[in-house]
TORMI-211549 format. One record per residue (C-alpha): residue in three letters; x, y, z. Coordinates in steps of 0.25 Angstrom, whole numbers, plus 5000, padded with zeros to 4 digits. Example, Ala and Ser with C-alpha at 12.3 -4.5 7.8 and 13.67 -1.06 7.14 Angstrom:
<nodes>
+-----+------+-------+------+
:   r : east : north :   up :
+-----+------+-------+------+
: ALA : 5049 :  4982 : 5031 :
: SER : 5055 :  4996 : 5029 :
+-----+------+-------+------+
</nodes>
This chain:
<nodes>
+-----+------+-------+------+
:   r : east : north :   up :
+-----+------+-------+------+
: MET : 5312 :  5718 : 5368 :
: PHE : 5318 :  5712 : 5381 :
: PRO : 5328 :  5724 : 5384 :
: ALA : 5317 :  5734 : 5382 :
: ALA : 5308 :  5726 : 5392 :
: LEU : 5319 :  5726 : 5402 :
: SER : 5322 :  5740 : 5401 :
: LEU : 5307 :  5744 : 5403 :
: PHE : 5307 :  5735 : 5415 :
: LEU : 5320 :  5741 : 5421 :
: GLN : 5314 :  5755 : 5419 :
: LEU : 5301 :  5751 : 5426 :
: CYS : 5309 :  5746 : 5438 :
: LEU : 5317 :  5759 : 5438 :
: ALA : 5303 :  5767 : 5438 :
: ALA : 5298 :  5758 : 5449 :
: PHE : 5311 :  5762 : 5458 :
: VAL : 5308 :  5777 : 5454 :
: ALA : 5293 :  5776 : 5458 :
: ALA : 5297 :  5770 : 5471 :
: ALA : 5306 :  5781 : 5476 :
: PRO : 5301 :  5790 : 5487 :
: ILE : 5296 :  5804 : 5482 :
: ALA : 5301 :  5815 : 5491 :
: ASP : 5292 :  5827 : 5494 :
: GLU : 5293 :  5839 : 5502 :
: THR : 5285 :  5834 : 5514 :
: MET : 5293 :  5821 : 5515 :
: THR : 5307 :  5822 : 5522 :
: VAL : 5317 :  5812 : 5524 :
: ALA : 5314 :  5812 : 5539 :
: LYS : 5299 :  5810 : 5537 :
: ALA : 5300 :  5799 : 5527 :
: THR : 5297 :  5785 : 5531 :
: PRO : 5301 :  5773 : 5523 :
: TRP : 5286 :  5769 : 5520 :
: GLN : 5285 :  5782 : 5512 :
: TYR : 5294 :  5777 : 5502 :
: GLY : 5290 :  5769 : 5490 :
: THR : 5302 :  5760 : 5489 :
: GLY : 5297 :  5749 : 5497 :
: GLY : 5304 :  5743 : 5510 :
: GLY : 5298 :  5738 : 5522 :
: ILE : 5290 :  5726 : 5522 :
: ALA : 5288 :  5726 : 5507 :
: GLY : 5303 :  5728 : 5504 :
: PHE : 5305 :  5716 : 5514 :
: ILE : 5295 :  5707 : 5506 :
: VAL : 5302 :  5711 : 5493 :
: LEU : 5316 :  5708 : 5499 :
: ILE : 5311 :  5694 : 5504 :
: LEU : 5305 :  5691 : 5490 :
: ASP : 5317 :  5695 : 5483 :
: ILE : 5326 :  5686 : 5491 :
: ILE : 5317 :  5674 : 5488 :
: VAL : 5318 :  5677 : 5473 :
: PHE : 5333 :  5678 : 5475 :
: ILE : 5334 :  5665 : 5482 :
: GLU : 5324 :  5658 : 5472 :
: VAL : 5333 :  5663 : 5460 :
: LEU : 5346 :  5659 : 5466 :
: LYS : 5341 :  5645 : 5469 :
: SER : 5335 :  5643 : 5455 :
: ASN : 5341 :  5635 : 5444 :
: ARG : 5343 :  5647 : 5435 :
: PRO : 5356 :  5651 : 5428 :
: PRO : 5364 :  5660 : 5436 :
: MET : 5362 :  5672 : 5427 :
: ASN : 5347 :  5671 : 5428 :
: LYS : 5348 :  5670 : 5443 :
: LEU : 5357 :  5683 : 5443 :
: ILE : 5347 :  5690 : 5434 :
: TRP : 5335 :  5686 : 5443 :
: CYS : 5342 :  5691 : 5455 :
: LEU : 5346 :  5704 : 5449 :
: VAL : 5331 :  5707 : 5444 :
: VAL : 5326 :  5704 : 5458 :
: PHE : 5337 :  5712 : 5465 :
: LEU : 5336 :  5724 : 5456 :
: PHE : 5320 :  5724 : 5455 :
: PRO : 5316 :  5717 : 5468 :
: ILE : 5301 :  5718 : 5466 :
: VAL : 5300 :  5717 : 5451 :
: GLY : 5311 :  5707 : 5450 :
: MET : 5304 :  5698 : 5460 :
: ILE : 5291 :  5699 : 5452 :
: ILE : 5298 :  5696 : 5439 :
: TYR : 5305 :  5684 : 5445 :
: PHE : 5293 :  5678 : 5451 :
: LEU : 5285 :  5680 : 5437 :
: PHE : 5295 :  5677 : 5427 :
: SER : 5307 :  5668 : 5433 :
: ASN : 5301 :  5654 : 5430 :
: ARG : 5304 :  5650 : 5444 :
: LYS : 5298 :  5636 : 5443 :
: ALA : 5308 :  5632 : 5432 :
: HIS : 5320 :  5637 : 5440 :
: ASN : 5315 :  5632 : 5454 :
: THR : 5326 :  5623 : 5460 :
: TYR : 5318 :  5621 : 5473 :
: GLU : 5315 :  5607 : 5476 :
: PRO : 5304 :  5603 : 5486 :
: LEU : 5308 :  5596 : 5498 :
: PRO : 5305 :  5581 : 5498 :
+-----+------+-------+------+
</nodes>
């Protein structure tokens, strides 16, 4: 059951990439196109996602997880930045692997 669910998840992520690609038409030329017309993100939204992904990487690498689990979480977040970050925050059991100690 798990490989089928993983396959479906990867297909949905691929479909999201295809849906985010810009659509070319006759009225839009390369010289007239602005970055805001594309659906692939960027700008302020892309910067926010980048910062949140870096926070996830730091949190994963500082946790007390086994090295293979750290690698898998980092790959998921690297390959699927938005979806991977959401999955990490929802399903990673962060409290059990938290190594941060409060200052006295």
